[in-house]
C-alpha positions, 0 to 999 in steps of 0.5 A, a space after each residue: 477618595 481616589 488615590 492619585 496613582 490610580 490614574 497614573 498607572 492606568 488602572 482606572 477606566 478613563 470612560 468611567 463617570 466620576 473620575 475627572 482626574 483621569 480626563 487628561 489621560 483619555 486622549 493618551 489612553 486611546 492611542 496607546 490601546 490602539 498601539 498595543 493592539 496593533 503591536 500584538 497583531 503585527 507579532 501574530 502576523 510575523 509569527 504566522 509568516 515565519 511559520 509559513 516560511 518554515 513550512 515552505 522551506 521544508 516543502 522545498 527540501 522534500 521536493 528537492 529530495 524527490 527530484 534529485 537526479 531529475 535533470 539527467 532524465 528526459 521529460 516524458 510525454 503521455 501514453 499508457 507505457 510512458 514510464 518505460 522511457 525511463 532507463 532504470 524502470 525498463 531494467 526493473 520491469 524486465 527483471 520483474 516480468 521474468 521473476 514474477 513468472 518464476 514466482 508463480 511457477 514456484 507457488 504452483 510447484 510448492 503446493 503440488 509438492 506439499 500434496 505429494 509429501 503429505 499424501 494429499 493433506 489439505 491441512 498441510 497445504 493450509 499450514 504452508 500458506 499460513 507460514 508464508 504470510 504469517 511473518 508479514 503480519 508479525 514483522 511487516 512494520 519493521 520491514 518497512 522501517 528497514 526500507 527507510 533506514 537503508 538504501 533501497 537498491 542494495 537492500 533489494 539486491 540482498 533480498 532477491 539473492 536470499 529468495 534465490 538461495 531459498 529456491 535453489 536449496 528447495 530445488 536441490 532437496 527435491 531433486 535428490 529425494 531428500 525433501 520432507 514436509 517440514 523442509 517446505 514449512 521452513 522454506 515458506 516461513 523464510 520466504 515470508 521473513 524476506 518478503 517483510 523487507 523486500 515487498 515494502 522496499 520494492 514498492 517504495 523504490 518505484 518512485 525513486 526510479 520514475 519520480 512523482 510524475 509517472 508514479 501512478 503509471 509505473 505502479 499500474 504497469 507493475 500490476 499488469 506484469 504481476 497479473 500477466 505472470 499470474 495467468 502464465 506462470 501456473 500454466 507453464 509450471 503445470 506443463 513442466 511438472 508433467 514434462 520433467 517428471 517432478 517439481 524440483 526443476 521448477 524451483 531451480 528455474 525460479 532460482 535462476 529467474 532472480 538473476 534477471 532482477 539482480 542484473 537489472 538492479 546492478 545495471 541501473 544508473 545511480 545518477 538518475 535515481 531520486 534517492 532520499 537520505 537514509 533514516 538515522 536509527 532512533 527510538 520511536 520510529 515505528 510509532 512515528 510511522 503509525 502517527 504519520 498515517 493516522 494524522 493524514 487523511 490522504 494516507 489513512 483513507 486508501 490504507 483503510 479502504 484496501 484493508 477491507 477490500 483485500 480482506 474480501 478479495 482473497 475470499 472471493 478468489 477462493 469462492 470462484 472454485 466453490 461456485 464453479 464446482 458446487 453451484 454450476 457443477 463444473 470440472 477442474 478445467 472450467 475452474 481454471 477458465 474462471 480464474 483466467 477470466 478473473 485474471 484477464 479482467 485484473 490485467 485490463 484494469 491495470 492497463 486502464 489504470 496506466 493511462 491515468 496521470 494521478 488517482 483520485 479519491 473518487 476513483 478509489 471509492 468508486 472502484 471499491 464500490 464496483 468491486 462489492 457490487 460485482 461480487 453480489 451480482 456474481 453470487 446471484 448469477 443464474 448460469 455459468 456463462 453469466 458468472 464468467 461474464 461478471 468475473 471480468 468487471 470484478 477483476 477490473 474493479 479490484 485491481 483499479 482499487 488496489 492500484 489507486 490505493 498504492 499510488 495514493 499512498 506513495 504520492 502522499 507519504 513523505 520521502 523519509 516515511 515512505 518505507 514505513 508507510 508501505 510497510 503498513 500498506 503491505 500489512 493491511 493488504 496481507 493481514 486481512 486474508 486470514 480474517 476474511 477467508 475463514 469467515 466467508 468459508 464458514 458462511 459458505 459451509 452453512 448456507 452455500 457458496 452463493 450466500 457466501 459470495 453475496 455476503 462477501 460483496 455486502 461486507 466490502 460495501 460496508 467496509 467502504 462506508 466504515 473506512 470513510 467514517 473512520 477517516 472523517 473521525 481521524 480527520 476531526 481528531 487531528 483538526 481538534 488537536 491542531 486547534 488546541 496546539 495553537 491555543 496553547 502556543 505562546 501568544 495563541 490565546 491573545 
């Protein structure tokens, strides 16, 4: 016997045969079910529209933050040097040219001073180089976090002043004859500590000067000035060391060069800077930056790619000396020619990159693949002139990859995360050298420089493939997590 209330509360199926008592409710049950389904669809649609509105609001805030001060900057046209129409960026580049030349002069003088004080010890030279890069590996991520917490222009002024004081101190010690090897060790380590903050701050400051529209062009021009200084600086240092009778004056010249950067920063127009709000101090900000990179393939891909390329690019630069001397039997002057050809190729690649409005993933991957192929071809070069000819496209491909990766990372990073993201970028760019250089050097010792260069190129190509696989894996994990979050959300299972 059917309870009367079974039909009243709707628990009986109106389509089930043998329930005539429910027949009068069938007409009502159908419309009620449609109303319920329609109500649920409306709620889901409303929630979706609300989430989309929030997302658009956040995006509008980010864009407003990025374009702050843009109304005071004239809109620029195209051209290889279009970023130089920006007043602040002109000041920045002018100071960077002078400072970069001084920095490369000091690097040459520092190596020469260590060899003099340590009686030609290559081990002492290696320790100096390791001490200068070690802080970036250990503390680079925290340096990027400081770049997000504090206004970048004052932070750069402080960092540049500290670098200048270190150069001045080392110059005075050298000129007065009190310099010792441990002094150079301490200076190298302190330079690395300041660079932990200065490098990610300087890199992420570019977009505040030129905006997103000309960011790729500005980064490419920065690379051009850096590679130009890389060619000019050591040559000037060699002449001055010989003419002035020592390395001490070189440190003083570099100390004076920082005045150009600081002056340019002081003379900038604050109203034309697109300055985001500084990040408030909170727990978990470092982990937040790492998760930000892991959860966004447009950030993860270039960072992973530049990690592998930088790992074997450094060892390739080292292999140029071994190939010149041991394979082709050339002297030191010929090695200098080979290094200059490689730097000229890098300079050409930077200038070509300056013509592009925005880097693409195809350009990034293509540049890395071309760099690996160029290394393999250089390792198989039958004669020294052919080797020199292949160094130019290798330098061009390397700087194209680095410039495209740098631009891609800065364009994809959120403004409040840009310092931490660039800290990660600088870490992988610098931290790969201590791994790749000894590995390729060991292979070169066992099987010869040719095989070392070829393996270097092969490993670079494998790194490109591995970066793509890891990015796809991370993208899949992120998508799965997003799907699980939607399902677990209220109403998501309906």
